[in-house]
N, C-alpha and C positions, 0 to 999 in steps of 0.2 A: 222091170220093177215098178210098182205103182207109186204115184207121186207121194201118197201118204207115208210111204216107207222111206222116202228120200229126204235127206237133210235139207232144211229150209234155211235160206240165207238172205241177207239184206242187199238191196241194190245200192245202199249208201244214202238213199233218200227216203226218209220215213213216209212221206205222203204217197210216193210211188208204191212202196211196199203195201200201204193200206189200200190203195186203189186196186192193186194187182192181186193181193193175197200172197205176197212174198214171192221170191224166186226159189226154185228148187235145183239141187244138183242134178244135172242132166239137161237143163233147159238150153235150147237154142233160141235166142231172142233177136228178132228182126227189128231194126230201127229204120223206118222210112223217113228220110230227111228231106225237107224242102229247102227253101232259101234260109240263109242266116247262120248256117253251121251250128244249129241248136244242139245237135247230138254230142258235141264235144264236152259240154258241161255234164251230161248224164254219164258219159264214159269216164270222165275225171272222178266223179263221186264213186263210181263202181270200182275203179282202180284203187282209189284211196282206201275204201272200206276193205277191199280184198287184201291189200298190203298190210293194213292195220291188223287184220286177222292172221297175218303171216301165211297167206296162201300164194302159191306160185301163180304169177300173172304174166301173160304173154301178149304183147302187142304185135300183130301181124300187119305190117304196113305196105300197102301198094301205092297209095297216093301221097304219102308224106315222106320226106327225106329223114334220115336218122337225126340230123341236126334239128329239124323242125319238131320231131317227136320229143326229143330231149328238152327243147325249149318250152314246149307245151306242158310237159310233166314237171319240170323244175326238179326239186330234190327227190321226188318220187322215182325218177329215172335211175337214181343211184342206189335204190333199195336192193338188197341182196336177193329178194324174191321176185324181182322184175327182170324180164328178158324182152328185148326187141328183136323180132324176126324181120330182117330188112329185105323185103321183096321189091323195094323201090330203086335202089342204086343201080342194080344190074337189069332193072326192068324199065319202068317209065323214065328213070334217070339216064338211060341209054349208056351206062358205064362211064358217064362223064367224069373227068378229073375233078370238076367242081364239087361233086357229091362224094367222090372217093376220098377227098382230103379229110373227111370226117374221121377216117380210120388212121390217120397219121398221128401217132402218139407222142412223137418227139421225145422219147425216153421217159416221159412221165407215166405214173401209174394210171392205168385206164380205169375210170370209175364206173363204166357202164358194161352191162352184159348184152352185147349186140352180136347177132349172128347174121351174116350176109349170105343170102341164097344165091348160088352161082348162076342158076338159070331159071328165074321166076317165070319166064315165058312158058315153061313146062308145068302144067298143073300137077303132073305126077311128082316132079321134084319138090314142088311146094308142099304137097301132101306128105312126102317122105321127110321133109324138114320138120314139119309140125309133129309127126308121130315120133320121129327120132328124138326130138327135144323133149317131148312128153315122157318118153320112157325113162328119162333120168330125173323126173320130178316126183316129189312126195305129196300124197294127199290129193284132195280135189283141186283142180287147176282152173284158172279163169282166163278166157281169151277175148281179145278185141280184134275182130276181123275188119280191117279198114282198107278197102271196102269191096263189096261185090261189084260196084261200078268200076272201080280200078281194075279188078280182075277182067271184066268184060273188055275194057279198053286194051289191056295187054294181050289177052288171049284171042281177040278178034271176033267176038260174037257171043251169043247167049248160050249156045249148046255146050261149050266147054264149062261155062259157069254153072249151068244146071247140073251137069254130070258131076263136077267137083262138089258142089253143095249137097247133092243127093247122096253122095257117098260119104262125105265128111260128117254131116250132121248126126246120122245114126251112130257113127263110130265115137264121136265126141260124147254123145249121150251115154253110151256104154262105158266110157272111160271116166265117168263121174266128173264132168266138167260143166262150166257154164260159159257159153259163148255168145258174145254180142256180135251180130252181123249188121254192118252199116250199108245202106243202099240209098242212092238218090232216086226218089220215087218217080221223078219225071224223065228219067233217062232209060227206062226199060219198058218192054212190052207188057201188056196185060197178061199174056200167056206166062211169061217168066214169073211175074208176081204171084199169079194164081198157084203155080207149081211150088214155089218156095214157101208160100203160106201153108200149104198142106203139110209140109214137113216140120216147120217150126212149132215149138210149144207156145211161144209168145210172139205177138206182133204188135208194134207200137208205131203210131203215126205222129210226126211232129210237123206242125204247120204254123203259118203266120197269116192272120186274117184281120184286116183293118189295123195293122200295126201291132196286133196282140198275138204273141205266141201261145199255142195250146197243144195239149197232148191228148190223143185218143188211143185207148186200148182196143185193137182190132181183134185180137185173139188171146185167150188165156186158158189154155187147155187144162182140164181137170181142176178148175178153180170155179168157185161160186162167186165170181165178181159181179157186182151190181152196176158196174161202171163201163161196160162194153159200149164203144162208140159214143161215149159221153164226153164232150170237150171239157178239158181241165185247164183253165188258163194258168200261166205261170210266167215268171220273169227270170232272167239270168243275171245275177249280181256277181260280176267277175266269173268265176267258175262254180259258183253256188247256184242251185236251182231252188227257187222260192215259189211255191204254189199259192194262189190266192186263198185266203183263209176261208174254210168252209163255214157255212151257216151252222150255228149251234142248234142242238135239238130244242124243240119248243119248250116254253116255260123256263123255269129256273134250273133245269137239270144241268149239271156240270160234271161230266164224266171224268175230265182231267183232274178235278179237285178230289173226286172220290178215290181215284187211283193214287194220287199223291198222298192223301190222308192215310190210306192203308199202308203205303210204303214207309212213310215217315214214322208212323206209330211203331213200326218194327225196326226202326233205326237202320234201314237199308238205303244205301245211296243209289242215285240214278245209275251210276256206273255198274254197281253190283247187280241191279235188276236187269240192266242191259246184257251183262254177261250171262245171267241165268236164262234169259229168254231168246238170245241170239239176235237181239236188236242192237242198235247203236245208242250211246248215251244221248246223242242229239235227238234221236227218234223218241226216246222216253221223255225228254224235256218238252218236245213239241206236243206229244200226247197230253201231258199234264197241263199244258197251256191252252189246250183245245185248238192248237194250230193244225193238227191232223187228228183223225180218228183211227185207232188201230184196226187192223183186219181182225176178223173173228178168230182165226187161229192164234194171232198174236195176243188177243185179249185173254184167251184161255191159257196161253203160256204164262202171262202175267199173273193170273189168278193162281195157277199151280205153283209158280215160283214164290208167291206171297202166302201160300197155304190157306187160301180162302176160296169159297165157291165164287164162281163168276158173278152170281147174283149180288154179292156184297158190293159190287161197283155200282149197282143200280137201285139199292135200297134208299129211299128218301130219308134225309136226316131227321125230318119230323117224326118218322115212324120208328126211329131207333130208340130203344128203351135206354134210359139213363140210370135207373135204379130199380130195385125190386128183386124178385126171385128168378133165377135162371135154371131151368131144369137140366139134368145131366144130358150130355150129347149135343148141346147147343153150340159148343165151342168148335174149334178147328185144330188141325194138326199144328205141331210146333216145329219150327225150323231150328234144329240143333246145329252146333258146329259140325263141319264136314267130317272130322275124324270120329265124331260120336254117333253118327246116324245109324251105324250098323250095330250099336250096342244098346242105346237107350231108346225109349219110346215115350209118348205122352200126348197130351192135348191141352190147348188153351181153354180155360174154363169159361171165359166170357165170350159172347157172340162177336164176330168180326166187325170192325168199324165202330165199336162202342167208344164214345168219347170218354176221356179220362185225363188224369194229371200225369201222363207219362208212365203209368203203372200197368203191368199186366201180370196175371196170375195163371199158373198152369200146374198140371200134374206131371211128374216125371217118374218113370218106372225103370228100374234096373232088374233084369231077370237074374235068377240064381246063378252064381258063378261069374257074373259080369265083372270085367276088369277094364277100366277106362283110364288111359293116361291123359292127364289134363282135365279141363272142365268141359261140361257138356254144352255150354253157351259161349259165344264170343262176349267177353266181359266188357260192358260199356258204362256201367254205373253201379249203384248199390244193389245188392241182392240179399234176400232173406229166404231161408228154407227151413221147413219143419218136416221131420220124419213122421209119416202117418202109419206106416206098416213096415214090418221087416227090420233088418239090422244092416247097417252100412259101416264101412271103415273109410275114412277120408284122410288124406295126407295134405296138410296145410303148413307152409313154412317149414317143411322138413319133419314135422311131427305128425304121428298117426293118432287119430281119435276114433273111438267106436261110438256110433250113434244108434239110438233105438227110438221107438215111438215116443213122441213128445219132445225129443231133443231138437234144438234149433241151431242154425248156423247163419252167421251174419258176415257178409263179404262187402268190404268197402273198396280196398285197392287191390288186395291179393286175391288170387284164385287158386283152387285146389290143384295140386300136382297129380293127384290120383284119386279115383273112386273105386271101391270094391264091394261087391255083395257076396260075402262068404256064407250067407245063410242058405236055407233050403227053399225059401219062398221068395216071391217077388218083393222087392223093396219099393216103397212108394213115398214120394216127397211132394209136399205142397210148396211151390217155388214162386217167389214174387221178385220181379225185376223193376227197378225204379230208374227212370231217366231214359 
């Protein structure tokens, strides 16, 4: 399946999504880690975002004991969508009683979903454990494979690692997963790294130079990323990843303010826009503050979700008309309440981004025979409507009223319980929302 047909998701870090062009279901992501354990923060944000979206998330641990993983994740480890596949206790942990004590529940309710692999020294048994676990999960699943280096130490060489990786990556791709594969870049041969790079869809290098950590995207398959091999300095504040603020575009251009302006004029929250676009509220906030720039696909999703052409985000304020005559067709589509979208249609009359006193006007059309329970907008303030053509019946406060051309309706607090067009032609209203 082509990437364009696969669902795109967030890494949990808005700037990384922008640099990369988002993750896609099916991606195998290689993380080359140097000194400093930098990858942990990126994994934490990915796990947090995945669990927030209620996606099954599996941490396959070769190098960390279960107690260590649980301490690292904190409350996230108790999430019902999280599973720890423990390849450490009976592997590098050498079946030691010290690590086995983690499984002693002392009669208390066990808060974690942990599965201990009996013989992690067998690549076949590890693979069977992964696929057996996956078979019982719903939807797209997220994996953290920690780590290829730990596999090599346990399995005694590169060949078993290459064989396991070469078989597992394509299968995970077809199973609609996203998998992070962690590898210590200085612990492996050039041959191994070249071979695993060919199979991965994404490869990222983390390094520290002169005390400054930075990220480089080595590979981003089927993406038009302009940032390949370009160092991106960042810092880790606790488990949060903060990239250095990119330089704004020349002049007074402020993309974040344009997006924020369109969003707020439509009374849409950052959270609601994030849900519509598949981004996180934090990413929307960072975009509007110009702390990150959205990827091109994300920008188009924002425009589509706000019912404006993408060019509306780039039109200069000085060029935007404030008064005058606006020809038909200059407006954009109207975002109706979800339950009304299959019944009514219409368009905003004024051009997108037009400054105003919190007022917008639009045409609303109901086809012959249309019946709509509830109102066609999410009511947030005063509304005034006038019938231009056709006849409508509206139920308000339990009473039905027939409306014809020239009849008006004013809503302050209450909203209609029902709209109906019993006529033979399309009914059309001029509708104004205030606030």
